[in-house]
C-alpha positions as CSV (number, residue, x, y, z in Angstrom):
1,X,93.9,142.0,105.6
2,X,96.9,142.8,107.8
3,X,100.3,141.4,107.2
4,X,101.3,139.0,110.0
5,X,104.5,136.9,110.5
6,X,103.6,133.2,110.7
7,X,104.9,131.2,113.6
8,X,107.7,128.7,113.0
9,X,109.0,125.7,114.9
10,X,110.2,126.6,118.3
11,X,112.3,124.7,120.9
12,X,110.2,124.2,124.0
13,X,111.9,124.4,127.4
14,X,111.3,120.7,128.3
15,X,113.3,117.7,129.1
16,X,113.8,116.1,126.7
17,X,113.8,119.0,124.4
18,X,110.8,119.2,122.0
19,X,110.0,121.2,118.9
20,X,106.6,122.9,118.4
21,X,104.5,125.2,116.3
22,X,100.9,126.2,116.1
23,X,98.7,124.5,113.5
24,X,98.2,126.9,110.6
25,X,95.6,127.3,107.9
26,X,94.1,124.0,106.7
27,X,96.0,122.1,109.4
28,X,93.3,123.4,111.8
29,X,90.6,121.6,109.9
30,X,90.7,118.4,112.0
31,X,88.6,115.9,110.1
32,X,90.0,112.3,110.3
33,X,90.0,109.8,107.5
34,X,91.3,106.4,106.4
35,X,92.9,105.5,103.1
36,X,93.3,101.8,102.2
37,X,95.1,100.0,99.4
38,X,94.6,96.3,98.8
39,X,97.4,94.6,97.0
40,X,99.1,91.3,96.0
41,X,102.7,90.6,96.6
42,X,103.7,87.7,94.4
43,X,107.4,88.4,95.0
44,X,107.3,87.9,98.7
45,X,105.9,85.4,101.2
46,X,103.8,86.8,104.0
47,X,106.6,86.8,106.6
48,X,109.0,88.7,104.3
49,X,106.3,91.1,103.2
50,X,105.5,92.0,106.9
51,X,109.2,92.5,107.7
52,X,109.8,94.6,104.6
53,X,106.7,96.7,105.4
54,X,107.9,97.4,108.9
55,X,111.3,98.5,107.5
56,X,109.5,100.8,105.1
57,X,107.4,102.3,107.9
58,X,110.6,102.9,109.9
59,X,111.9,105.0,106.9
60,X,108.5,106.7,106.8
61,X,108.8,107.6,110.5
62,X,112.2,109.1,109.9
63,X,111.3,111.0,106.8
64,X,107.9,112.3,108.0
65,X,108.3,112.8,111.8
66,X,105.1,114.8,111.9
67,X,103.2,111.5,112.2
68,X,104.7,111.1,115.6
69,X,104.0,114.6,116.8
70,X,101.1,114.8,119.3
71,X,98.7,117.7,119.2
72,X,98.6,119.7,122.4
73,X,96.3,122.6,123.4
74,X,97.7,125.7,125.1
75,X,101.3,125.5,124.1
76,X,101.3,128.7,122.1
77,X,97.6,129.7,122.4
78,X,95.3,128.9,125.3
79,X,92.6,127.5,123.0
80,X,94.4,126.4,119.8
81,X,96.5,123.2,119.3
82,X,100.1,122.9,118.5
83,X,102.3,120.2,117.0
84,X,104.8,119.0,119.6
85,X,107.6,116.7,118.5
86,X,110.3,115.1,120.6
87,X,113.3,113.7,118.6
88,X,114.2,110.1,118.9
89,X,116.9,109.5,121.5
90,X,117.2,105.7,121.5
91,X,116.1,102.5,119.8
92,X,113.5,102.1,122.6
93,X,111.8,105.3,121.3
94,X,111.4,103.7,117.8
95,X,110.2,100.4,119.3
96,X,107.6,102.2,121.3
97,X,106.4,104.1,118.2
98,X,106.1,100.8,116.3
99,X,104.1,99.3,119.2
100,X,101.8,102.3,119.3
101,X,101.3,103.2,115.7
102,X,101.8,100.1,113.6
103,X,99.2,97.3,113.7
104,X,99.5,94.0,111.8
105,X,96.2,92.0,111.5
106,X,96.0,88.4,110.3
107,X,92.8,88.0,108.3
108,X,91.3,84.6,107.8
109,X,88.5,85.6,105.4
110,X,88.8,87.7,102.3
111,X,90.1,91.2,102.9
112,X,87.4,93.8,102.7
113,X,88.8,97.3,102.5
114,X,85.3,98.9,102.4
115,X,84.3,97.3,105.7
116,X,87.6,98.2,107.4
117,X,87.2,101.9,106.4
118,X,83.6,102.1,107.5
119,X,84.1,100.3,110.8
120,X,87.2,102.4,111.6
121,X,85.5,105.7,110.9
122,X,82.3,104.7,112.8
123,X,84.0,103.3,115.8
124,X,87.4,104.9,116.3
125,X,87.8,108.6,117.1
126,X,91.3,110.0,117.1
127,X,93.5,110.2,119.0
128,X,94.2,106.5,119.8
129,X,95.0,106.3,123.5
130,X,97.5,103.6,124.2
131,X,97.7,101.4,127.3
132,X,100.5,103.7,128.6
133,X,98.2,106.8,128.1
134,X,100.0,108.1,125.0
135,X,97.9,109.9,122.5
136,X,98.6,108.6,118.9
137,X,97.2,110.8,116.1
138,X,98.3,108.6,113.2
139,X,98.3,104.8,112.8
140,X,99.2,102.3,110.0
141,X,97.5,99.0,109.6
142,X,98.7,96.0,107.6
143,X,96.2,93.3,106.9
144,X,97.7,89.9,106.0
145,X,95.3,87.5,104.3
146,X,95.5,84.4,102.2
147,X,97.8,85.6,99.4
148,X,96.5,89.2,99.6
149,X,97.2,92.2,101.7
150,X,96.0,95.7,102.5
151,X,97.8,98.8,103.8
152,X,95.9,101.6,105.6
153,X,96.8,105.0,106.9
154,X,94.4,106.4,109.6
155,X,95.1,110.0,110.6
156,X,93.9,113.6,110.6
157,X,93.4,115.8,107.6
158,X,95.8,118.1,109.4
159,X,98.5,115.8,108.0
160,X,96.8,113.8,105.3
161,X,95.6,115.8,102.3
162,X,94.7,113.6,99.4
163,X,97.4,114.2,96.8
164,X,100.5,114.2,99.1
165,X,99.1,111.1,100.9
166,X,99.0,109.2,97.6
167,X,102.6,110.3,97.1
168,X,103.6,109.0,100.5
169,X,101.9,105.7,99.8
170,X,103.8,105.4,96.6
171,X,107.0,106.1,98.5
172,X,106.1,103.5,101.1
173,X,105.6,100.8,98.4
174,X,108.9,101.8,96.8
175,X,110.6,101.3,100.2
176,X,108.9,97.9,100.6
177,X,110.4,96.6,97.4
178,X,113.6,98.5,97.5
179,X,117.1,98.0,99.0
180,X,116.8,97.4,102.7
181,X,120.5,96.8,103.5
182,X,120.8,99.9,105.6
183,X,119.7,99.2,109.1
184,X,117.1,101.4,110.6
185,X,119.3,102.0,113.6
186,X,121.9,103.6,111.4
187,X,119.6,106.4,110.2
188,X,120.5,109.7,111.8
189,X,118.0,109.5,114.5
190,X,117.9,112.6,116.7
191,X,118.2,114.8,113.6
192,X,114.9,113.7,112.0
193,X,113.3,116.8,113.5
194,X,114.9,118.6,110.5
195,X,112.2,116.9,108.4
196,X,109.3,118.6,110.3
197,X,107.1,120.4,107.7
198,X,106.9,124.2,107.5
199,X,103.5,125.8,107.5
200,X,101.5,127.1,104.5
201,X,102.9,130.6,104.5
202,X,106.5,129.6,104.6
203,X,106.3,126.9,101.9
204,X,104.6,129.3,99.6
205,X,107.4,131.8,99.8
206,X,106.4,134.0,102.8
207,X,103.6,136.5,102.9
208,X,103.1,137.8,99.4
209,X,103.7,141.5,98.9
210,X,100.6,141.6,96.7
211,X,98.5,141.5,99.9
212,X,99.3,145.2,100.4
213,X,98.1,146.1,96.8
214,X,94.5,146.9,95.8
215,X,94.4,143.4,94.1
216,X,95.3,141.6,97.3
217,X,92.9,143.6,99.4
218,X,90.2,143.0,96.9
219,X,90.7,139.3,97.0
220,X,90.5,139.3,100.8
221,X,87.4,141.4,100.7
222,X,85.7,139.3,98.1
223,X,86.3,136.0,100.0
224,X,85.1,137.5,103.3
225,X,82.0,138.9,101.7
226,X,81.0,135.6,100.1
227,X,81.5,133.7,103.3
228,X,79.6,136.3,105.2
229,X,76.7,136.8,102.8
230,X,73.4,137.0,104.8
231,X,71.6,134.6,102.5
232,X,72.7,130.9,103.0
233,X,73.6,129.0,99.9
234,X,71.1,126.7,98.2
235,X,71.4,123.0,98.9
236,X,69.6,119.7,99.0
237,X,66.7,118.8,101.2
238,X,67.4,116.0,103.7
239,X,65.0,113.3,104.8
240,X,65.6,114.3,108.5
241,X,67.0,117.6,109.7
242,X,69.9,116.4,111.9
243,X,71.9,113.2,112.3
244,X,71.3,110.9,115.2
245,X,73.5,111.9,118.2
246,X,76.8,110.0,118.5
247,X,76.8,108.5,115.0
248,X,79.4,108.9,112.3
249,X,79.8,107.8,108.6
250,X,76.3,106.1,108.4
251,X,76.5,106.0,104.5
252,X,79.5,105.6,102.2
253,X,78.4,104.9,98.6
254,X,80.7,104.6,95.6
255,X,79.3,104.7,92.0
256,X,81.7,103.5,89.3
257,X,81.3,104.8,85.8
258,X,82.1,102.5,82.8
259,X,85.7,103.0,81.6
260,X,84.7,103.7,78.0
261,X,82.1,106.3,79.1
262,X,84.6,107.9,81.5
263,X,87.1,108.4,78.7
264,X,84.4,109.9,76.4
265,X,83.4,112.4,79.1
266,X,87.0,113.5,79.7
267,X,87.7,113.7,75.9
268,X,84.7,115.9,75.2
269,X,85.4,118.2,78.2
270,X,89.0,118.6,77.0
271,X,87.9,119.3,73.5
272,X,85.7,122.2,74.8
273,X,88.6,123.5,77.0
274,X,87.5,122.2,80.4
275,X,89.1,119.9,82.9
276,X,87.6,116.9,84.7
277,X,87.3,119.1,87.8
278,X,85.3,121.7,85.9
279,X,83.1,118.9,84.5
280,X,82.1,117.4,87.8
281,X,81.7,120.8,89.6
282,X,79.3,121.7,86.8
283,X,77.6,118.3,86.8
284,X,77.1,118.4,90.6
285,X,75.5,121.9,90.4
286,X,73.2,120.9,87.5
287,X,72.2,117.8,89.5
288,X,71.5,120.0,92.5
289,X,69.3,122.3,90.4
290,X,67.4,119.4,88.9
291,X,67.0,117.7,92.3
292,X,66.0,120.8,94.2
293,X,65.4,123.9,92.0
294,X,66.2,127.4,93.1
295,X,63.2,129.1,94.7
296,X,61.3,131.2,92.0
297,X,61.4,134.9,92.3
298,X,64.3,135.1,94.8
299,X,67.0,137.3,93.2
300,X,69.2,136.7,96.3
301,X,69.3,132.9,95.9
302,X,72.7,131.5,95.1
303,X,74.7,128.3,95.0
304,X,78.1,128.8,96.8
305,X,80.4,125.8,97.1
306,X,82.1,127.1,100.2
307,X,84.6,124.2,100.4
308,X,85.9,124.2,96.9
309,X,89.3,122.6,97.4
310,X,92.5,124.1,96.0
311,X,95.8,122.3,96.8
312,X,98.9,124.4,97.4
313,X,101.1,121.9,95.6
314,X,101.8,124.0,92.5
315,X,102.5,127.1,94.8
316,X,105.3,125.4,96.8
317,X,108.8,126.9,96.7
318,X,111.2,124.6,94.9
319,X,112.9,123.2,98.0
320,X,109.5,121.8,99.2
321,X,108.9,119.9,96.0
322,X,111.6,117.3,96.2
323,X,109.4,114.9,98.2
324,X,105.7,114.9,99.2
325,X,105.0,117.9,101.5
326,X,103.1,115.7,104.0
327,X,101.1,118.2,106.0
328,X,97.8,119.7,105.2
329,X,98.4,122.4,102.6
330,X,95.2,123.6,100.9
331,X,92.7,126.4,100.9
332,X,89.0,126.5,100.5
333,X,87.5,129.0,98.1
334,X,83.9,130.0,97.7
335,X,82.7,129.1,94.2
336,X,79.7,131.4,93.9
337,X,76.9,131.4,91.3
338,X,74.1,134.0,91.6
339,X,70.4,133.4,90.8
340,X,70.9,135.4,87.6
341,X,73.7,133.2,86.5
342,X,71.7,130.1,87.4
343,X,68.7,131.1,85.3
344,X,69.9,128.6,82.7
345,X,68.3,128.3,79.3
346,X,68.6,126.0,76.3
347,X,69.2,122.3,76.1
348,X,70.6,120.3,79.0
349,X,74.0,120.3,77.2
350,X,73.8,124.0,76.8
351,X,73.0,124.5,80.5
352,X,76.0,122.3,81.4
353,X,78.4,124.1,79.1
354,X,77.2,127.5,80.5
355,X,78.0,126.2,84.0
356,X,81.3,125.0,82.8
357,X,82.2,128.4,81.5
358,X,81.2,130.2,84.7
359,X,83.1,127.7,86.9
360,X,86.3,127.8,84.8
361,X,86.3,131.6,84.8
362,X,86.0,131.8,88.6
363,X,88.5,129.0,89.2
364,X,91.0,130.8,86.8
365,X,90.6,134.1,88.7
366,X,91.4,132.4,92.0
367,X,94.3,130.2,90.7
368,X,95.9,133.1,88.8
369,X,96.0,135.3,91.9
370,X,99.3,135.0,93.8
371,X,97.6,135.4,97.2
372,X,94.9,132.8,96.9
373,X,97.0,130.1,98.5
374,X,97.6,132.2,101.7
375,X,94.2,133.7,102.5
376,X,93.2,130.8,104.8
377,X,96.3,130.8,106.9
378,X,96.4,134.6,107.2
379,X,92.8,134.8,108.0
380,X,93.1,132.3,110.8
381,X,96.1,134.1,112.2
382,X,94.1,137.3,112.2
383,X,91.0,135.7,113.7
384,X,91.9,132.3,115.3
385,X,89.2,129.7,114.9
386,X,88.5,129.1,118.6
387,X,85.0,127.8,117.9
388,X,83.8,125.1,115.6
389,X,82.5,126.6,112.3
390,X,78.8,126.2,111.7
391,X,77.8,126.0,108.0
392,X,75.3,128.6,106.9
393,X,73.4,125.9,105.1
394,X,74.1,122.5,106.6
395,X,72.7,120.8,103.5
396,X,74.8,122.6,100.9
397,X,77.1,120.4,98.7
398,X,80.6,120.5,97.3
399,X,82.5,118.0,95.2
400,X,86.3,117.4,95.4
401,X,88.2,115.7,92.6
402,X,91.3,113.7,93.4
403,X,91.9,113.3,89.6
404,X,93.7,110.3,88.2
405,X,95.0,108.4,91.2
406,X,97.5,106.3,89.2
407,X,99.5,109.5,88.3
408,X,100.5,109.7,91.9
409,X,100.1,106.0,93.0
410,X,101.2,103.6,90.3
411,X,99.8,100.1,90.2
412,X,103.0,98.0,90.2
413,X,106.3,98.1,92.1
414,X,109.6,96.2,91.6
415,X,110.7,93.2,89.7
416,X,112.7,90.2,90.9
417,X,115.9,89.0,89.2
418,X,113.7,86.6,87.1
419,X,111.3,89.3,86.1
420,X,108.6,88.5,88.6
421,X,106.4,91.4,89.7
422,X,106.9,92.2,93.4
423,X,103.7,94.2,94.3
424,X,100.5,95.0,92.4
425,X,97.9,97.3,93.8
426,X,94.3,96.2,93.3
427,X,92.3,99.3,94.4
428,X,92.4,102.5,96.4
429,X,89.6,103.5,98.7
430,X,89.2,106.1,101.4
431,X,86.6,107.5,103.8
432,X,86.2,110.2,106.4
433,X,84.7,110.0,109.9
434,X,81.8,112.0,108.7
435,X,79.5,113.7,111.2
436,X,78.2,116.6,109.1
437,X,74.6,117.1,108.1
438,X,75.5,117.6,104.5
439,X,76.6,115.0,102.0
440,X,80.4,114.8,101.4
441,X,81.2,114.2,97.8
442,X,84.5,113.1,96.1
443,X,85.4,111.9,92.7
444,X,88.5,110.3,91.2
445,X,89.7,108.0,88.4
446,X,91.2,104.6,89.0
447,X,92.0,102.2,86.1
448,X,90.3,104.6,83.7
449,X,87.0,104.5,85.6
450,X,85.4,107.6,87.2
451,X,84.4,106.9,90.8
452,X,81.8,109.1,92.6
453,X,81.7,108.7,96.3
454,X,79.2,110.2,98.7
455,X,79.5,110.0,102.4
456,X,76.6,111.1,104.6
457,X,75.0,110.7,108.0
458,X,71.7,109.1,108.9
459,X,69.7,112.2,108.2
460,X,69.8,111.0,104.6
461,X,68.3,107.8,103.1
462,X,70.6,105.4,101.3
463,X,68.4,105.4,98.2
464,X,68.4,109.2,98.0
465,X,72.2,109.3,98.2
466,X,72.5,106.6,95.5
467,X,70.1,108.5,93.3
468,X,72.0,111.7,93.8
469,X,75.3,110.1,92.8
470,X,73.6,108.8,89.6
471,X,72.2,112.2,88.9
472,X,75.7,113.7,88.9
473,X,76.9,111.2,86.4
474,X,73.8,111.7,84.3
475,X,74.3,115.5,84.3
476,X,77.9,115.0,83.2
477,X,76.7,112.8,80.3
478,X,74.8,115.8,79.0
479,X,78.1,117.0,77.5
480,X,77.9,114.1,75.0
481,X,74.4,114.9,73.8
């Protein structure tokens, strides 16, 4: 893999002046999604809560100006998109952003976060186009109900990776309950462009010298060979080959695991030296094998989770760790198991533990390598993705674990002078505008309960998706037998 210098932010010759750079690495993966948090605010009445939320969103706009940077094609590359950000020059610019990007909805019935996420993903395709013709790629919604509220972020994965977005939500709630004596107008508007995020190569310390070593070259060759293998990976069998044209997010199903059972699963995995991510990667593969076994007598058959998610958070240079690095910063790695490795024997527990060992060893190899966090950005610089990627098997599956949400998004915020709680979060939900033919699987823990979420299009039956979610949990339970 050749060594290339990544593009940085440039000043465009425009009036007013604007800052721009190409999207890099995972920023080019332009899925859109919604995250929603219902909450109670016993410390505020509805009018004060709305005003304080608007103030917090003003701070958000200053701290993370990328949410106000439109995507433009052809600025630095005739086919690829670039971020283009114009600094704020007047109060009118801020007012215009609030009008375009912040929506307050009064809700007369009970707030239903699940319905909001589904309806938004099914019916709204980014960017939002305002009455003035402006393209808005990120929007916040505040629902105000009868004694309850919900806050939503709707935007592209180019900005909103899971972990940093949870961190930004935490920061937003802290701003809502915090000191608001400083007027928004007194922030150093016009200099907020200095908060624009660097790309994945810069934040991980620049191109690693190890790329020029045999180890770095071997990593690049391995990843390219796995993604380019002639035999597609094994997957599920859909009820219909392709989704209906023009549909999105037909199914979004969440299975919650009992809290006591969840903690038993985590404790047993930890005792054996495995993480929750290892456990559910292995359980998902075991469920796949039990639902649709590998074809007999095919030594080339394999399961390759081509979108195994690795966040760059732990690889960031120290100066990028002082606040959430709110721009997409992850890589996909191909977690690959051969037919020989998948010829599992023994009890169901023994099969699961074998898978756990294989997965942990591969993940460790990737995470230990200093170049892993850069292969996607460098590869895309070397060969820009000018066409939409087509999966080799559109029915292959991958599971992504957001881990314990409360470690990044606490439940409670603030206390009044008389000790009254100001805000309490009730739940966290999210969903993608999913148009792929394969099921999209996530898991996370909230209030000590494991949640398994599967999103799918209408080429799958609802009962099949529900049964598959149950089979993943059942496979994980084998660790206790």
